[in-house]
N, C-alpha and C positions, 0 to 999 in steps of 0.2 A: 744702877740697874744691872742685873745679871745678863750675860750673854745666854742665848737660848739656841740649842741644837737638838734636832731630832735624830734618833737612831731608828731608821725605818727599814722596811722590807716586808715580804710576804710572811705569813704564818710559818713558824718553825724554821726560819732562815738563820737563826743564831743571834738575833738582836740582843737578847739578855746576856749571852756569853760575851759578845763584843762590848756591850755597854758596861758590864761589870769589870772587865779587864781594863777598859779605858778609865773608869772611875778610880780603880786602884792606882793606876799609873799617874793620873793627874793629882791624886791626893799625895802620892809620894813626892811629887814636884811642888807641893805646897799650895795647890789650888783648893778652894772651897767649892765643892760640887754637890748639887742636888739632883734628885731623880724624880720624875713624874711619869706614871704609866696610867693609861686609861684602860678600864676593864668594861667592855660592852655587855658583859653578861651578869653584872652585879657580883658582889663579893661580900664576905664577912670579914671586916677589918680588925676584929679584936678576937682574942682567944676565949673560948667558952670558960665560964666559971671564974674569970677574973672580976675584980670589983667593977672595972669600967665596962665590961661586957654585961654584967648584971644591971648596971645603971641604964645602958642602952636598951636591954631587953625589957626593962621596966617602963620604957617610953621616953627617956630623955632624947631630945633631938640632937644634942651634942654631948659627947662624952670625951673627956680629955684626961690624960695622965701625964704628969711632968715631974721632972727632977731638975737639979741644977745643970744636968748634961743632956737631957733628952725630953722630947715632947711627942706624944702620940695623940692624934685627934681623929675621932670618928664622928661624922656629922651628916645628918639627912639634908639633902639639897636637891633641887630640881634643875638648878642652873650652873652646876659646877663646870668649869672649863679651865684650860691652861691659864687663860687671862685672869680668871678669878683667883687662882692659886698663886700667881706671881708675886703679889704683895707680901706673901709669906717668905719669899726667897730673896729679899733685899740684901742680906748679908753674904750672899754667895757670889763667886766669880762666874759660875757656869751652871745652868740648869739643863740637864739632858732629859729629853722626852723620849720614852720608848713607844714606838709606833708612829702614828700621825703622818702616814705616808702621803696622804692627800692634802696636808696642810701647806701653807706658804712658808713655814719655818725652814731655815737652812738645815740641810740634813746630810747624814752619812748613811748610805744605803748598804744593807747587808744582803748579798746574793749568794746563796749556797746551792750548788749544782744539784743536790739531791731533791730540792723542792722547786727550783726555778732556774731559768737559763738566761735571764736578762733583767736589767733594772726596770722597775715599774714606776719610779718617782720621776717627777718633772726634772729634767736635767738642769734647768736654770737654777734650781734650788740645791743642787748637789755640791757638797764640799769634797766628798770622796766616796768611793765604793770599796767595800771590803768583800772579797769573793775568793772562792777556790777555783774559779773558771778563768780562762785566758781571754777576758773581755777586751774589746777594742772600744775605748771611750775617749772621744776627742775632748781635750781640756779638762777632764775630770780624773784626778789621780786614782789609780787602781792599787789597792793594797791587798795583801793576802792575810788570811786568818793568822793571828800570832804576831803581826807587825804592829803591836800595840804602841811601842815607843814612837814609831814613825807616825802613827795616827795621832798620838798625843802632841807631837810636834806640829802637825797640821792644825789641831784644835787650838794650841797656844798661839800660833800665828794668826788664826781667825780672831781670837780674843784681842790680840794686840792691834790688828788692823782696824777693828770696829770699836775699840776702846770701851767696851762694855764690861 
């Protein structure tokens, strides 16, 4: 089973930037990392005028494209959730969730002073906070933007501790 961590924070706090940098660093260290993001507004997951897009537009409930190296899947569902997706992630060391600030998953919260002044996540679930503010957080490591190697060290320690 893969370890699961959420990269959380308020809108426009820098979650995608932190998560992308962390993925790059962890991949360089040899970890297999997946990413899951929830979009509450709906989205178009395939590019117009590709064969798979045309299949979906024709009414297919599931449209997939795959090669020996990659899989893309677009599927209609009413009950998709992180838990529903996790069986697809069994070959990974870590699954990073972007968002999910109200979930019970362990998380790294991103707090950027331009959009917020304090963490909003439940502290009992925080592995670390990444911020450009001088926050005082008891027992939660505070990292600054750009301390990706240090953040990756914390994530690797988390993986080792929980053996997932």
